[in-house]
C-alpha positions as semicolon CSV with decimal commas, in nm:
position;residue;x (nm);y (nm);z (nm)
1;M;0,012;-0,027;-0,017
2;E;0,284;0,248;0,091
3;R;0,460;0,194;-0,256
4;S;0,147;0,312;-0,431
5;R;0,149;0,649;-0,277
6;P;0,380;0,802;-0,485
7;L;0,201;0,665;-0,788
8;A;-0,122;0,821;-0,640
9;R;0,055;1,151;-0,599
10;R;0,184;1,169;-0,973
11;P;-0,134;1,321;-1,102
12;L;-0,138;1,569;-0,837
13;V;0,236;1,700;-0,897
14;M;0,150;1,715;-1,276
15;L;-0,155;1,933;-1,236
16;L;0,030;2,151;-1,002
17;T;0,312;2,163;-1,286
18;V;0,071;2,243;-1,529
19;A;-0,089;2,497;-1,312
20;A;0,218;2,677;-1,242
21;L;0,307;2,702;-1,616
22;A;-0,027;2,806;-1,662
23;A;0,048;3,083;-1,399
24;S;0,362;3,168;-1,578
25;G;0,194;3,232;-1,873
26;M;-0,076;3,453;-1,704
27;T;0,222;3,637;-1,536
28;A;0,389;3,694;-1,863
29;L;0,068;3,783;-2,016
30;S;-0,003;4,031;-1,760
31;S;0,330;4,181;-1,771
32;A;0,288;4,224;-2,140
33;A;-0,046;4,389;-2,080
34;R;0,130;4,622;-1,843
35;A;0,384;4,708;-2,093
36;A;0,142;4,831;-2,317
37;D;0,026;5,096;-2,071
38;A;0,213;5,442;-2,013
39;D;0,184;5,735;-1,818
40;L;-0,005;5,992;-1,992
41;A;0,024;6,285;-1,801
42;R;0,266;6,570;-1,922
43;N;0,499;6,698;-1,657
44;G;0,289;6,552;-1,375
45;G;0,594;6,628;-1,148
46;F;0,588;6,990;-1,266
47;E;0,981;6,990;-1,311
48;S;0,894;7,185;-1,622
49;G;0,693;7,462;-1,450
50;L;0,312;7,446;-1,566
51;D;0,431;7,320;-1,896
52;G;0,096;7,104;-2,013
53;W;-0,126;7,241;-1,768
54;A;-0,352;7,519;-1,750
55;C;-0,430;7,669;-1,405
56;T;-0,633;7,964;-1,280
57;A;-0,420;8,053;-0,974
58;G;-0,122;7,829;-0,989
59;T;0,264;7,824;-0,985
60;T;0,559;7,605;-0,924
61;V;0,749;7,606;-0,581
62;T;1,086;7,437;-0,483
63;S;0,927;7,329;-0,155
64;P;0,752;7,128;-0,042
65;V;0,824;6,867;-0,328
66;R;0,727;6,518;-0,295
67;S;0,988;6,398;-0,533
68;G;1,220;6,569;-0,776
69;T;1,284;6,960;-0,766
70;S;0,932;7,100;-0,791
71;A;0,553;7,105;-0,704
72;L;0,230;7,278;-0,767
73;K;0,114;7,564;-0,524
74;A;-0,213;7,658;-0,601
75;T;-0,453;7,899;-0,414
76;P;-0,834;7,900;-0,413
77;A;-0,980;8,229;-0,316
78;G;-1,307;8,394;-0,372
79;A;-1,513;8,207;-0,638
80;D;-1,171;8,048;-0,779
81;N;-1,120;7,685;-0,657
82;A;-0,747;7,709;-0,810
83;R;-0,809;7,441;-1,069
84;C;-0,502;7,307;-1,277
85;A;-0,604;7,054;-1,583
86;Q;-0,457;6,917;-1,887
87;T;-0,629;6,701;-2,179
88;V;-0,485;6,371;-2,216
89;T;-0,505;6,176;-2,564
90;V;-0,665;5,811;-2,490
91;K;-0,819;5,487;-2,612
92;P;-1,170;5,427;-2,661
93;D;-1,333;5,144;-2,425
94;S;-1,010;5,131;-2,211
95;Q;-0,932;5,123;-1,832
96;Y;-0,723;5,384;-1,701
97;T;-0,576;5,441;-1,343
98;L;-0,554;5,862;-1,201
99;T;-0,310;5,903;-0,918
100;G;-0,143;6,201;-0,760
101;H;0,005;6,306;-0,431
102;V;-0,130;6,624;-0,260
103;R;-0,121;6,842;0,049
104;G;-0,364;7,077;0,220
105;T;-0,726;7,117;0,303
106;Y;-1,033;6,991;0,072
107;V;-0,773;6,909;-0,241
108;Y;-0,945;6,729;-0,534
109;L;-0,812;6,490;-0,828
110;G;-1,039;6,366;-1,070
111;A;-1,092;6,288;-1,468
112;S;-1,377;6,456;-1,666
113;G;-1,499;6,383;-2,014
114;T;-1,439;5,997;-1,974
115;G;-1,737;5,909;-2,205
116;T;-1,871;5,714;-1,862
117;T;-1,858;5,805;-1,543
118;D;-1,658;6,113;-1,441
119;V;-1,455;6,075;-1,119
120;S;-1,302;6,232;-0,829
121;T;-1,109;6,178;-0,524
122;W;-1,013;6,392;-0,237
123;A;-0,846;6,449;0,075
124;Q;-1,038;6,631;0,364
125;S;-0,735;6,722;0,553
126;A;-0,357;6,619;0,424
127;P;-0,115;6,800;0,637
128;D;0,186;6,590;0,443
129;W;0,178;6,441;0,118
130;Q;-0,127;6,171;0,087
131;R;-0,195;5,940;-0,216
132;L;-0,518;5,982;-0,397
133;T;-0,617;5,747;-0,671
134;T;-0,906;5,663;-0,885
135;T;-0,990;5,471;-1,205
136;F;-1,217;5,504;-1,462
137;R;-1,294;5,343;-1,803
138;T;-1,353;5,556;-2,119
139;G;-1,653;5,549;-2,342
140;P;-1,686;5,350;-2,674
141;S;-1,577;5,664;-2,863
142;T;-1,374;5,869;-2,629
143;T;-1,037;5,991;-2,727
144;R;-0,991;6,271;-2,491
145;V;-0,995;6,297;-2,119
146;T;-0,916;6,589;-1,894
147;V;-0,742;6,548;-1,565
148;Y;-0,745;6,825;-1,301
149;T;-0,679;6,908;-0,957
150;H;-0,825;7,195;-0,735
151;G;-0,876;7,292;-0,382
152;W;-1,187;7,443;-0,218
153;Y;-1,281;7,795;-0,205
154;G;-1,120;8,021;0,038
155;T;-0,938;7,729;0,230
156;G;-0,590;7,832;0,161
157;A;-0,325;7,701;-0,068
158;Y;-0,267;7,336;-0,177
159;H;0,016;7,139;-0,306
160;A;0,027;6,850;-0,566
161;D;0,317;6,638;-0,724
162;D;0,353;6,331;-0,910
163;I;0,022;6,305;-1,103
164;S;0,021;6,055;-1,343
165;L;-0,256;5,875;-1,546
166;T;-0,175;5,531;-1,635
167;G;-0,312;5,343;-1,960
168;P;-0,292;5,258;-2,290
169;G;-0,228;5,560;-2,508
170;G;-0,402;5,690;-2,766
171;E;-0,343;5,762;-3,165
172;T;-0,186;6,060;-3,176
173;G;-0,068;6,048;-3,545
174;Q;0,252;6,228;-3,671
175;P;0,356;6,585;-3,579
176;P;0,234;6,838;-3,860
177;A;0,477;7,005;-4,102
178;P;0,658;7,335;-4,012
179;P;0,460;7,613;-4,105
180;A;0,560;7,843;-4,421
181;G;0,532;8,187;-4,523
182;L;0,661;8,334;-4,167
183;T;0,662;8,714;-4,194
184;A;0,736;9,006;-3,970
185;G;0,483;9,295;-3,975
186;S;0,416;9,619;-3,787
187;V;0,717;9,703;-3,541
188;T;0,687;9,933;-3,251
189;S;0,948;9,976;-3,005
190;S;0,831;9,692;-2,764
191;S;0,658;9,473;-3,011
192;V;0,690;9,275;-3,350
193;A;0,350;9,117;-3,525
194;L;0,419;8,812;-3,693
195;S;0,203;8,610;-3,912
196;W;0,258;8,246;-4,121
197;S;0,052;8,033;-4,351
198;P;-0,197;7,759;-4,182
199;V;-0,079;7,410;-4,144
200;P;-0,330;7,125;-4,213
201;G;-0,378;6,916;-3,890
202;A;-0,229;7,186;-3,661
203;T;-0,409;7,276;-3,355
204;G;-0,167;7,540;-3,254
205;Y;0,152;7,707;-3,318
206;A;0,467;7,749;-3,075
207;V;0,600;8,090;-3,132
208;Y;0,977;8,114;-3,081
209;R;1,205;8,438;-2,968
210;D;1,569;8,401;-3,027
211;G;1,532;7,987;-2,996
212;T;1,315;8,045;-2,692
213;K;0,942;7,941;-2,654
214;V;0,763;8,269;-2,579
215;R;0,382;8,151;-2,629
216;T;0,140;7,919;-2,799
217;V;-0,144;8,028;-3,008
218;T;-0,444;7,874;-3,199
219;G;-0,443;8,114;-3,479
220;T;-0,166;8,204;-3,764
221;S;-0,081;8,555;-3,631
222;T;0,035;8,688;-3,324
223;T;0,223;9,024;-3,177
224;V;0,524;8,938;-2,970
225;T;0,531;9,212;-2,692
226;G;0,758;9,311;-2,394
227;L;1,089;9,369;-2,640
228;A;1,347;9,614;-2,589
229;P;1,374;9,921;-2,824
230;S;1,641;9,908;-3,149
231;T;1,685;9,550;-3,055
232;A;1,725;9,275;-3,340
233;Y;1,537;8,969;-3,272
234;A;1,514;8,625;-3,442
235;F;1,169;8,441;-3,455
236;Q;1,024;8,126;-3,553
237;V;0,718;7,908;-3,537
238;A;0,644;7,548;-3,515
239;A;0,309;7,374;-3,579
240;V;0,165;7,158;-3,279
241;N;-0,086;6,873;-3,276
242;D;-0,160;6,604;-3,007
243;A;0,144;6,432;-3,161
244;G;0,400;6,719;-3,079
245;E;0,550;7,007;-3,252
246;S;0,690;7,018;-3,623
247;A;1,042;7,111;-3,711
248;R;1,062;7,500;-3,670
249;S;0,995;7,730;-3,955
250;A;1,250;7,953;-4,139
251;T;1,380;8,231;-3,914
252;V;1,273;8,588;-3,963
253;T;1,438;8,881;-3,826
254;A;1,305;9,221;-3,695
255;T;1,425;9,533;-3,553
256;T;1,234;9,706;-3,283
257;A;1,189;10,105;-3,322
258;G;1,370;10,348;-3,106
259;Q;1,223;10,433;-2,749
260;P;0,926;10,641;-2,744
261;D;0,916;10,922;-2,506
262;G;0,529;10,890;-2,426
263;G;0,579;11,283;-2,374
264;G;0,781;11,231;-2,111
265;A;1,130;11,252;-2,230
266;D;1,177;11,612;-2,084
267;L;1,071;11,493;-1,761
268;P;1,354;11,478;-1,472
269;A;1,505;11,131;-1,437
270;H;1,291;11,114;-1,116
271;A;0,984;11,294;-1,116
272;L;0,706;11,402;-0,821
273;V;0,360;11,391;-0,911
274;G;0,051;11,525;-0,737
275;Y;-0,315;11,607;-0,757
276;L;-0,420;11,960;-0,693
277;H;-0,786;11,986;-0,568
278;A;-0,879;12,256;-0,857
279;S;-1,267;12,182;-0,866
280;F;-1,348;12,133;-0,483
281;A;-1,232;12,190;-0,147
282;N;-1,222;11,973;0,154
283;G;-1,049;11,949;0,508
284;S;-0,732;12,040;0,346
285;G;-0,827;12,360;0,220
286;Y;-0,793;12,497;-0,139
287;T;-0,441;12,579;-0,274
288;R;-0,336;12,810;-0,573
289;L;-0,147;12,680;-0,872
290;A;0,086;12,954;-0,835
291;D;0,159;12,852;-0,472
292;V;0,245;12,463;-0,565
293;P;0,641;12,462;-0,501
294;D;0,874;12,419;-0,754
295;S;0,952;12,011;-0,653
296;W;0,608;11,929;-0,837
297;D;0,723;11,812;-1,182
298;V;0,359;11,659;-1,287
299;I;0,081;11,864;-1,150
300;D;-0,306;11,682;-1,207
301;L;-0,586;11,920;-1,209
302;A;-0,854;11,720;-1,020
303;F;-1,095;11,673;-1,174
304;G;-1,280;11,653;-1,516
305;E;-1,605;11,498;-1,478
306;P;-1,882;11,386;-1,726
307;T;-2,211;11,540;-1,736
308;S;-2,366;11,180;-1,692
309;V;-2,195;10,848;-1,661
310;T;-2,239;10,731;-1,992
311;S;-2,250;11,074;-2,197
312;G;-1,879;11,090;-2,271
313;D;-1,921;11,472;-2,211
314;I;-1,634;11,592;-1,971
315;R;-1,651;11,920;-1,819
316;F;-1,406;12,090;-1,589
317;E;-1,578;12,346;-1,346
318;R;-1,337;12,531;-1,133
319;C;-1,383;12,552;-0,736
320;P;-1,648;12,836;-0,697
321;V;-1,573;13,113;-0,429
322;T;-1,877;13,030;-0,218
323;E;-1,668;12,660;-0,163
324;C;-1,296;12,810;-0,217
325;P;-1,291;13,171;-0,118
326;N;-0,931;13,214;-0,186
327;V;-0,983;13,070;-0,578
328;E;-0,764;13,277;-0,814
329;S;-0,954;13,416;-1,130
330;D;-0,944;13,243;-1,481
331;A;-0,667;13,450;-1,602
332;E;-0,470;13,410;-1,274
333;F;-0,510;13,028;-1,332
334;K;-0,415;13,029;-1,675
335;A;-0,123;13,249;-1,613
336;A;0,001;13,000;-1,354
337;I;-0,029;12,697;-1,596
338;E;0,209;12,932;-1,830
339;A;0,446;13,000;-1,543
340;K;0,489;12,627;-1,472
341;Q;0,532;12,503;-1,781
342;A;0,801;12,774;-1,844
343;A;0,968;12,606;-1,554
344;G;0,956;12,265;-1,706
345;K;0,637;12,141;-1,526
346;K;0,354;11,959;-1,681
347;V;0,013;12,046;-1,583
348;L;-0,271;11,804;-1,699
349;I;-0,620;11,760;-1,672
350;S;-0,729;11,459;-1,456
351;I;-1,045;11,270;-1,564
352;G;-1,267;11,075;-1,298
353;G;-1,198;11,062;-0,955
354;Q;-1,398;10,897;-0,681
355;N;-1,705;11,059;-0,810
356;G;-1,654;11,117;-1,157
357;Q;-1,791;10,774;-1,318
358;V;-1,715;10,735;-1,671
359;Q;-1,865;10,463;-1,894
360;L;-1,768;10,492;-2,291
361;T;-2,049;10,239;-2,378
362;T;-2,119;10,383;-2,757
363;T;-1,863;10,527;-3,025
364;A;-2,084;10,844;-2,990
365;A;-1,966;10,890;-2,598
366;R;-1,635;10,803;-2,741
367;D;-1,630;11,089;-2,965
368;K;-1,754;11,296;-2,750
369;F;-1,492;11,226;-2,487
370;V;-1,264;11,317;-2,751
371;S;-1,413;11,647;-2,837
372;S;-1,486;11,787;-2,470
373;V;-1,138;11,676;-2,331
374;S;-0,960;11,851;-2,638
375;A;-1,205;12,145;-2,568
376;I;-1,048;12,171;-2,191
377;I;-0,681;12,107;-2,292
378;D;-0,711;12,403;-2,560
379;E;-0,889;12,637;-2,323
380;Y;-0,606;12,579;-2,075
381;G;-0,321;12,482;-2,257
382;L;-0,252;12,197;-2,113
383;D;0,024;11,930;-2,136
384;G;-0,171;11,626;-2,167
385;L;-0,439;11,403;-1,978
386;D;-0,455;11,153;-1,672
387;I;-0,714;10,891;-1,672
388;D;-0,830;10,814;-1,278
389;F;-1,117;10,591;-1,355
390;E;-1,257;10,436;-1,061
391;G;-1,551;10,276;-0,901
392;H;-1,748;10,104;-1,187
393;S;-1,602;10,309;-1,485
394;L;-1,406;10,009;-1,617
395;S;-1,539;9,612;-1,622
396;L;-1,533;9,358;-1,843
397;N;-1,828;9,142;-2,011
398;A;-1,834;8,783;-1,957
399;D;-1,682;8,672;-2,306
400;D;-1,389;8,905;-2,260
401;T;-1,124;8,708;-2,158
402;D;-0,816;8,807;-2,319
403;F;-0,659;9,135;-2,217
404;K;-0,448;9,181;-2,543
405;N;-0,772;9,176;-2,776
406;P;-1,053;9,359;-2,552
407;R;-1,403;9,306;-2,663
408;T;-1,603;9,524;-2,412
409;P;-1,725;9,854;-2,554
410;V;-1,617;10,074;-2,246
411;I;-1,282;9,923;-2,278
412;V;-1,250;9,939;-2,654
413;N;-1,374;10,283;-2,660
414;L;-1,159;10,416;-2,400
415;I;-0,833;10,280;-2,571
416;S;-0,963;10,442;-2,919
417;A;-1,031;10,763;-2,760
418;L;-0,698;10,804;-2,617
419;K;-0,499;10,670;-2,924
420;T;-0,715;10,973;-3,095
421;L;-0,590;11,234;-2,867
422;K;-0,258;11,122;-2,852
423;A;-0,255;11,163;-3,232
424;R;-0,437;11,500;-3,271
425;Y;-0,138;11,665;-2,993
426;G;0,167;11,458;-3,136
427;D;0,458;11,309;-2,929
428;D;0,477;11,574;-2,667
429;F;0,126;11,451;-2,521
430;V;0,148;11,340;-2,171
431;L;-0,063;11,071;-2,096
432;T;-0,085;10,927;-1,765
433;M;-0,301;10,675;-1,544
434;A;-0,388;10,607;-1,182
435;P;-0,568;10,272;-1,174
436;E;-0,635;10,117;-0,836
437;T;-0,456;9,789;-0,721
438;F;-0,792;9,584;-0,780
439;F;-0,793;9,711;-1,178
440;V;-0,436;9,600;-1,215
441;Q;-0,224;9,397;-1,004
442;L;-0,527;9,163;-0,890
443;G;-0,522;9,066;-1,247
444;Y;-0,255;8,828;-1,141
445;Q;-0,524;8,613;-0,973
446;Y;-0,862;8,725;-1,131
447;Y;-0,949;8,898;-1,495
448;G;-1,293;8,967;-1,506
449;T;-1,590;8,721;-1,439
450;G;-1,337;8,429;-1,488
451;K;-1,366;8,132;-1,683
452;W;-1,628;7,972;-1,492
453;G;-1,802;8,306;-1,409
454;G;-1,880;8,443;-1,046
455;Q;-1,578;8,677;-1,018
456;D;-1,589;9,050;-0,987
457;P;-1,581;9,177;-1,393
458;R;-1,388;9,497;-1,250
459;A;-1,086;9,266;-1,171
460;G;-0,792;9,372;-1,395
461;A;-1,011;9,558;-1,621
462;Y;-0,752;9,831;-1,669
463;L;-0,481;9,578;-1,802
464;P;-0,619;9,593;-2,161
465;V;-0,591;9,962;-2,174
466;I;-0,258;10,003;-2,045
467;H;-0,121;9,734;-2,252
468;A;-0,281;9,889;-2,580
469;L;-0,155;10,235;-2,485
470;R;0,187;10,119;-2,353
471;D;0,390;10,281;-2,617
472;D;0,197;10,619;-2,575
473;L;0,185;10,599;-2,184
474;T;0,410;10,864;-2,010
475;L;0,343;10,725;-1,655
476;L;0,167;10,472;-1,468
477;H;0,134;10,528;-1,111
478;V;-0,097;10,286;-0,973
479;Q;-0,275;10,409;-0,628
480;D;-0,101;10,199;-0,365
481;Y;-0,355;10,310;-0,123
482;N;-0,733;10,253;-0,048
483;S;-0,673;9,906;-0,138
484;G;-0,756;9,539;0,042
485;P;-0,468;9,287;0,037
486;I;-0,311;9,197;-0,291
487;M;-0,128;8,884;-0,414
488;G;0,213;8,948;-0,533
489;L;0,446;8,740;-0,737
490;D;0,559;8,539;-0,447
491;D;0,219;8,387;-0,407
492;R;0,162;8,568;-0,091
493;Y;-0,091;8,868;0,002
494;H;0,057;9,194;0,100
495;S;-0,117;9,449;0,283
496;M;-0,108;9,816;0,303
497;G;0,117;9,993;0,613
498;G;0,457;9,961;0,479
499;A;0,743;9,952;0,237
500;D;0,654;9,578;0,179
501;F;0,337;9,644;-0,015
502;H;0,462;9,917;-0,263
503;I;0,781;9,694;-0,352
504;A;0,550;9,399;-0,423
505;M;0,303;9,602;-0,629
506;T;0,581;9,792;-0,856
507;D;0,762;9,460;-0,877
508;M;0,489;9,335;-1,046
509;L;0,475;9,587;-1,310
510;L;0,854;9,616;-1,357
511;T;0,833;9,252;-1,415
512;G;0,516;9,123;-1,584
513;F;0,282;8,853;-1,462
514;P;0,056;8,606;-1,581
515;V;-0,309;8,710;-1,601
516;A;-0,554;8,525;-1,387
517;G;-0,255;8,275;-1,330
518;D;-0,244;8,180;-1,722
519;A;0,142;8,121;-1,783
520;G;0,052;8,121;-2,150
521;N;-0,117;8,512;-2,115
522;V;0,145;8,743;-1,963
523;F;0,102;9,115;-1,916
524;P;0,437;9,234;-2,006
525;P;0,652;9,441;-1,783
526;L;0,647;9,810;-1,831
527;R;0,976;10,039;-1,863
528;P;1,081;10,176;-1,527
529;D;1,082;10,528;-1,650
530;Q;0,698;10,477;-1,720
531;V;0,649;10,386;-1,357
532;A;0,593;10,608;-1,041
533;I;0,471;10,461;-0,717
534;G;0,136;10,603;-0,558
535;M;0,110;10,688;-0,209
536;P;-0,104;10,910;0,008
537;A;0,042;11,242;0,137
538;S;-0,083;11,190;0,499
539;T;-0,276;11,005;0,694
540;N;-0,542;11,250;0,596
541;A;-0,540;11,185;0,267
542;G;-0,636;10,820;0,240
543;N;-0,570;10,466;0,396
544;G;-0,245;10,334;0,331
545;Y;-0,008;10,613;0,465
546;V;0,349;10,527;0,550
547;S;0,614;10,730;0,683
548;P;0,884;10,875;0,510
549;A;1,094;10,595;0,632
550;E;0,902;10,333;0,472
551;V;0,874;10,531;0,181
552;N;1,269;10,530;0,128
553;K;1,276;10,173;0,226
554;A;1,066;10,096;-0,084
555;L;1,287;10,331;-0,295
556;N;1,588;10,180;-0,190
557;C;1,482;9,821;-0,264
558;L;1,379;9,878;-0,606
559;T;1,626;10,097;-0,731
560;E;1,931;9,953;-0,515
561;K;1,772;9,618;-0,378
562;T;1,866;9,747;-0,039
563;D;1,599;9,746;0,250
564;C;1,398;9,456;0,081
565;G;1,272;9,286;0,373
566;S;1,080;9,017;0,320
567;Y;1,001;9,019;-0,047
568;A;1,242;8,900;-0,294
569;T;1,243;9,146;-0,597
570;H;1,254;9,059;-0,972
571;G;1,506;9,320;-1,041
572;T;1,681;9,628;-0,985
573;W;1,536;9,930;-1,139
574;P;1,747;10,264;-1,081
575;A;1,555;10,439;-1,368
576;L;1,221;10,431;-1,155
577;R;1,039;10,766;-1,274
578;G;0,943;10,854;-0,899
579;L;0,645;10,917;-0,678
580;M;0,258;11,012;-0,733
581;T;0,080;11,138;-0,422
582;W;-0,267;11,204;-0,359
583;S;-0,276;11,504;-0,283
584;I;-0,096;11,839;-0,314
585;N;-0,330;11,996;-0,133
586;W;-0,293;11,717;0,194
587;D;0,072;11,749;0,135
588;R;0,050;12,147;0,204
589;Y;-0,183;12,059;0,511
590;S;0,118;11,831;0,645
591;N;0,404;12,080;0,611
592;W;0,479;11,923;0,297
593;E;0,630;11,638;0,463
594;F;0,600;11,431;0,151
595;Q;0,742;11,665;-0,091
596;K;1,033;11,735;0,162
597;N;1,117;11,363;0,181
598;F;1,117;11,331;-0,189
599;D;1,360;11,616;-0,244
600;A;1,589;11,465;0,013
601;Y;1,602;11,140;-0,136
602;F;1,669;11,253;-0,488
603;G;1,867;11,544;-0,426
């Protein structure tokens, strides 16, 4: 009986051997199947910045990171959940696994457009890196899926790293042919217009300047901005589709025009700008133009105001005797203007102010604006115009999402009106602007109503006006006062009350910044001679007053890179034009503290 046991066991051994061989075959088959899968997410570790990702409020940081040297940091705020997304080519009726690592509160990872059931997963609280994973199957005709991460409204910044989408790759075909017919068109001191022939099968075009990719566009033309005057540049274009980029086109060279002076070539290297209450009195008292000290290089007469919000009909009414007992006569006022101009000063009419809402909703209002402003300039022999639109004067329609190509009538008509005035008076015409931070620097986070709606349509609304007039603009002096906290290029909020706020806000203008977090849509930097820092003259003049010591710290940091505190600037700008203040009257009320400090600093 015992001898028979081995014989009885032989079939079991054979079965185990067959099973082992079968299992081995299954393992080999499974490995082959896995080998067909790939990580389809582009730049999932954010090692190449935001390349491949479209983010509303994101940037890359070097700490904290889960692996490599970079990770995503995105900051939800208001009506924006700081979504970052990319679209990936996939195969129909196929299985995919989406994974990523996140830190923060209420961080989501998901996929949409799957053709079956869209999926997402989230971490409620992740003080350290936490892995999120989810799976989905594509529909029978699905070839593209969007993967994304986002936070939750107002809950603070979140981080993401090592995002991957594993599964079979889709059919991407071949890259398109290189574009032909690249031509340089109109040239200014800071821009070159390019155009080229369309390429069959291209979904977009990558534009290269001196060998570096500077933007990607969908059409067959673009204007490259932010260039230096009197400088030669080499341009190429590559066609793009899901398979990648084509070879680059033949090179076209273009040389920018010489630097325009914007009417400011005869301003001093460092100028002091102030507003003079010419049409009203308040607690500061009325100051005659002739009594304004010679330290003031640009004097803005406040204010020209419209007969109604949408009329475009601007009137400048001098302060009545009943309100300003010491007001000078018209003849004396005009004589004072001539005397200031003879001394090399610029006297402008400022339009708007807190109470002067101006909305050029029609071309008729635009034309009336031009004619009525011209009448004021001509009557008083002024040097130019200051635009101080506040409140609800400028806002963006919901379909107006590109500051380089505005569509909103109040924006388009204002740009047209200012260009007309500049052309009418010539190169010596002085054009300045005094927007609030809400209309300029806030554009780093928000632009208009946003891609998903719900945001304030006024956010960043000055950006298209500044950009369109940048070659005609003498000075931009943003009001760094009466402002809420604004996020700087360091992705931290900065508040009024010290040098830090002025440093961060000015650095944004001189460095340029992506609008609404879109790295492919950058507001180019202004020249330092076009920028002055706007500050209140005293505690009575407005919220955000800083002491002379803090004023000097801001100037030291921006012009010498000393006294910078916690904010690291992106450059040093000794040619920064100077300071603007509201107002000359309030400075006089405070014994000329602001003016005296300016004189002492710049000598």
